[in-house]
N, C-alpha and C positions, 0 to 999 in steps of 0.2 A: 271533602271529607277529611278530617283530620284523623291521621292514623296514630298520632303520638299520644301516648297514655299521660293523663294529668299527673303531676307531681306527687300528689297525695295517693294516688292509687299505686304509683311505682314504689313509694315507700312501705305501704301495706304489703305488697307483694314481696319485697326484699325483707321486711321484718318476718312475714310468715316463712320464707325460705331459711332465714337465720335460725327461726325457732326450730324448724324441722332439723337442721343441721346440728344445732346444739343439743337438741333432744336425742338424736341419733349417736352422737358422740358420748352423751351421758349414759345411754342404754347400753352401749358397747361392752363395758366391763362385765355386764350380766352375762355374756357370752363368752368371755375370755376364758381360755383354759379348756374349752370343750373338744379340743383335738387330742386329747390324751388317751387315744385307743391303743392298747397293746395287743398285738398279734404274734402268737407264737406257733411256729410250725411243730407238728408232732412226728415222732419217729414211729408211731403206731397208727393203726387204722382207726376208724370211728369208735368202734366197740372197745377196743383196748385203751383208747384215750379216755373215753367216759369212765371206764373201770379204774384207770390210774388217777383221774381227777377226784373220784369219790374218796379214793384212799389218800390222796395228798390233802384233800379238805380236812379229813379226820386227823391225819397226822400233824396238821398245823393248828389243832385245837379249835377247829370251826366245824359246822354242820351244814348239810344241804337241807334248807328249810322249804324248799319247793323246786318243782321242775315244770318246765313248759316244753312240751313235745311239739316243736314247730313242724317236724316232718310229718307227723300224723295229721295236723290241722291243715297244712298246706296241700297235703295229697288230696284233700277233699275238692280243692281247685283245679286239680290236674298237674300241679307242680310236685315233682318228686326230688327230694334232696334229703341229706342226713344234716339234722341240725337240732340241737337241744340245749335249752337255756337252764342254768341252775342258779337258784337264789341261795347265796351262801352268807353266813354270818356267824357271830358268836353271841349267845344271849346276854353274857356278862358285858361285852364291849357295846352290845345294842342298848342294854339299860343305861350305860353311861352316856351314850350319844342321845338318846330320847329324853333323858333328864336334862341335858344341855339344850336341847331344841328339839321338840316333838316333830318339827317339820323333817327331821332326819329320816323319816319313814318314807320320804319320797325317794330316798337313795338306798336305805338299808331294808332288808338284806340286800347286799350287792349281787349283781348278776354277771355270771361268767358263762360264756356261750361256747360250745363245741360244735363245729361244722366241718363238712367235707366240700371242697372246692377243687376242681380240675385234678381228681385223684389224690388229693393231699388233704390231711386233717389238720385242723388249727384249733387253738384255745385263744379266746380273745375277751377282753374286758376293757371298760373305761376305768382309769385309775380312780379309786374311790376318793382320794384327796381332791381331784379336780371337781367332782360332783358335790362332795360334802362341804367344801369351802364356799360354794355358790349358796348353799343352804345357810351356812353361818361360818364366819371366819374362825369362830371359836372351835370349830370341829376340824381345823386343819391338822392338829398334831394326831388325833386318832386317825385321820385320812392317811397321813403319812405312814403309820403303823400297818394299816390295812393295805397300803401300796405293797409294802415289804411282803406281808403275808401272801397276797395275790400273786406277787412275783415268784415266791417260793412254790405255791400250788401250781402255777403254770409251768414252771421249770420242772418240777417232780412229775406231772402229768404227762409231759411231753418227751421226756429223756427215755 
């Protein structure tokens, strides 16, 4: 029994492997920049941080457009934690972003999360620029402005 693979089969296998590698390399940029998670420890407890976050959002000319009370939902599964997500945005900036590319709705309004872990409260979010530029590079400048706004909100909410 001959265990050697015929030359044509070897070439097909190498070509398929090469296409997989090339395809993987070409797909990689779609995932680049996803590690831009900002985590800021708060000097306040959970309730104080949530209150300060709402004030900081308003102070920075944005608004809370929605809330996801994950504590309440997860309690139904038996997991008890403190965590709440806030959908934050500015309708004027949103109008500009959606006019540039309606797919911006996959990112905007952006999400800011407040949670408690090991008796410490945190504010966290993904930098909007990292997410918006994946939707469209033309949204990069707006994403940069939102990075600054979110940085100020997080700082004000946690001091």
